C-alpha positions as CSV (number, residue, x, y, z in Angstrom):
1,D,12.3,-11.4,20.7
2,V,9.4,-12.2,18.4
3,A,10.0,-16.0,18.6
4,E,9.6,-15.9,22.4
5,S,6.2,-14.2,22.3
6,I,4.6,-16.6,19.9
7,G,3.3,-19.9,21.3
8,P,3.7,-23.3,19.7
9,K,0.2,-23.3,18.2
10,D,0.1,-19.7,17.2
11,A,-0.1,-18.6,13.5
12,V,1.2,-15.4,11.9
13,I,-0.1,-13.2,9.2
14,I,2.5,-10.9,7.4
15,I,1.1,-7.7,5.9
16,N,3.2,-5.6,3.6
17,H,2.3,-2.1,2.3
18,E,3.0,-3.0,-1.3
19,P,3.6,-6.2,-3.4
20,F,7.4,-6.7,-3.5
21,W,7.1,-8.8,-6.7
22,V,5.6,-5.9,-8.6
23,V,8.2,-3.4,-7.4
24,D,11.0,-5.9,-8.2
25,Y,9.7,-6.3,-11.7
26,D,9.4,-2.6,-12.2
27,N,13.0,-2.1,-10.9
28,R,14.1,-5.0,-13.2
29,K,15.6,-6.9,-10.2
30,K,17.0,-10.3,-11.0
31,D,15.7,-13.4,-9.2
32,D,18.9,-13.8,-7.3
33,E,18.6,-10.4,-5.7
34,P,15.1,-10.4,-4.2
35,S,13.6,-7.7,-2.0
36,E,12.4,-8.2,1.5
37,Q,15.5,-10.0,2.7
38,N,14.7,-9.1,6.3
39,I,11.2,-10.4,6.1
40,R,12.4,-13.6,4.4
41,E,15.0,-14.2,7.1
42,L,12.3,-13.6,9.8
43,M,10.0,-16.1,8.1
44,E,12.7,-18.7,7.5
45,T,14.1,-18.5,11.1
46,H,12.1,-17.0,13.9
47,L,8.7,-17.6,12.4
48,K,9.5,-20.9,10.6
49,G,6.3,-22.9,10.1
50,K,4.1,-20.1,11.7
51,V,3.3,-17.9,8.7
52,R,-0.1,-18.9,7.4
53,L,-0.9,-15.9,5.2
54,R,0.9,-13.1,3.4
55,V,-1.1,-10.0,2.4
56,A,0.2,-7.1,0.3
57,G,-1.4,-3.8,-0.4
58,D,-1.4,-2.3,-3.8
59,L,0.4,0.4,-5.6
60,H,-1.9,3.4,-5.8
61,H,-1.7,7.0,-6.9
62,Y,-3.9,8.9,-4.4
63,T,-5.9,11.9,-5.4
64,R,-7.7,14.2,-3.0
65,H,-11.1,15.2,-4.3
66,I,-12.7,18.4,-3.0
67,P,-15.9,20.2,-4.0
68,V,-15.4,23.2,-6.3
69,R,-17.7,26.2,-5.9
70,K,-19.2,27.7,-9.0
71,P,-17.5,30.9,-10.1
72,S,-19.0,34.0,-8.5
73,S,-21.2,36.3,-10.6
74,I,-20.0,39.4,-8.6
75,G,-18.4,41.9,-10.9
76,R,-19.9,40.5,-14.1
77,K,-22.1,42.6,-16.3
78,H,-25.5,41.0,-17.1
79,K,-27.8,42.0,-19.9
80,K,-31.2,43.0,-18.8
81,R,-34.1,41.1,-20.2
82,R,-36.7,43.0,-22.1
83,S,-40.2,42.3,-21.0
Protein backbone atom coordinates (compact mmCIF):
# COMPACT_ATOMS: atom_id res chain seq x y z
CA ASP A 1 0.00 0.00 0.00
CA VAL A 2 1.30 3.46 -0.89
CA ALA A 3 0.39 5.01 2.45
CA GLU A 4 2.45 2.42 4.37
CA SER A 5 5.61 3.10 2.38
CA ILE A 6 5.55 6.86 2.99
CA GLY A 7 6.92 8.18 6.25
CA PRO A 8 5.28 10.91 8.36
CA LYS A 9 7.76 13.56 7.16
CA ASP A 10 7.89 12.46 3.51
CA ALA A 11 6.54 14.59 0.68
CA VAL A 12 5.15 13.50 -2.68
CA ILE A 13 5.39 14.94 -6.18
CA ILE A 14 2.71 13.83 -8.64
CA ILE A 15 3.66 13.89 -12.31
CA ASN A 16 1.11 13.49 -15.11
CA HIS A 17 1.83 13.01 -18.78
CA GLU A 18 -0.60 15.76 -19.81
CA PRO A 19 -2.47 18.63 -18.14
CA PHE A 20 -5.94 17.28 -17.34
CA TRP A 21 -7.49 20.77 -17.29
CA VAL A 22 -6.57 21.33 -20.95
CA VAL A 23 -7.94 17.94 -21.99
CA ASP A 24 -11.13 18.52 -19.98
CA TYR A 25 -11.59 21.91 -21.63
CA ASP A 26 -11.04 20.46 -25.11
CA ASN A 27 -13.53 17.67 -24.37
CA ARG A 28 -16.01 20.23 -22.97
CA LYS A 29 -16.26 18.44 -19.63
CA LYS A 30 -18.32 20.12 -16.95
CA ASP A 31 -16.81 21.09 -13.60
CA ASP A 32 -18.85 18.43 -11.82
CA GLU A 33 -17.36 15.61 -13.93
CA PRO A 34 -13.60 16.11 -13.57
CA SER A 35 -10.92 13.84 -14.92
CA GLU A 36 -8.32 12.16 -12.77
CA GLN A 37 -10.78 10.79 -10.23
CA ASN A 38 -8.31 8.06 -9.22
CA ILE A 39 -5.49 10.56 -8.63
CA ARG A 40 -7.82 12.90 -6.76
CA GLU A 41 -8.94 10.07 -4.50
CA LEU A 42 -5.32 9.06 -3.88
CA MET A 43 -4.38 12.65 -3.00
CA GLU A 44 -7.39 13.16 -0.73
CA THR A 45 -7.06 9.86 1.17
CA HIS A 46 -3.78 7.94 1.16
CA LEU A 47 -1.55 10.94 0.38
CA LYS A 48 -3.53 13.56 2.26
CA GLY A 49 -1.22 16.40 3.27
CA LYS A 50 1.79 14.82 1.53
CA VAL A 51 1.48 16.21 -2.01
CA ARG A 52 3.79 19.22 -2.32
CA LEU A 53 3.89 19.59 -6.09
CA ARG A 54 1.98 18.55 -9.17
CA VAL A 55 3.72 18.63 -12.53
CA ALA A 56 2.06 18.03 -15.87
CA GLY A 57 3.60 17.45 -19.25
CA ASP A 58 2.30 19.23 -22.28
CA LEU A 59 0.33 18.26 -25.34
CA HIS A 60 2.68 17.88 -28.28
CA HIS A 61 2.59 16.69 -31.82
CA TYR A 62 5.87 14.92 -32.33
CA THR A 63 7.65 14.97 -35.66
CA ARG A 64 10.64 12.90 -36.58
CA HIS A 65 13.24 14.81 -38.56
CA ILE A 66 15.66 12.92 -40.75
CA PRO A 67 18.25 14.24 -43.20
CA VAL A 68 17.26 14.14 -46.86
CA ARG A 69 19.86 13.31 -49.46
CA LYS A 70 20.04 15.41 -52.58
CA PRO A 71 18.52 13.75 -55.64
CA SER A 72 21.00 11.67 -57.58
CA SER A 73 22.30 12.95 -60.90
CA ILE A 74 22.59 9.40 -62.27
CA GLY A 75 20.59 9.02 -65.45
CA ARG A 76 20.25 12.74 -66.08
CA LYS A 77 21.47 14.26 -69.29
CA HIS A 78 23.84 17.16 -68.86
CA LYS A 79 24.77 19.70 -71.47
CA LYS A 80 28.46 19.93 -72.15
CA ARG A 81 30.01 23.31 -71.65
CA ARG A 82 31.77 24.85 -74.55
CA SER A 83 35.25 26.08 -73.87
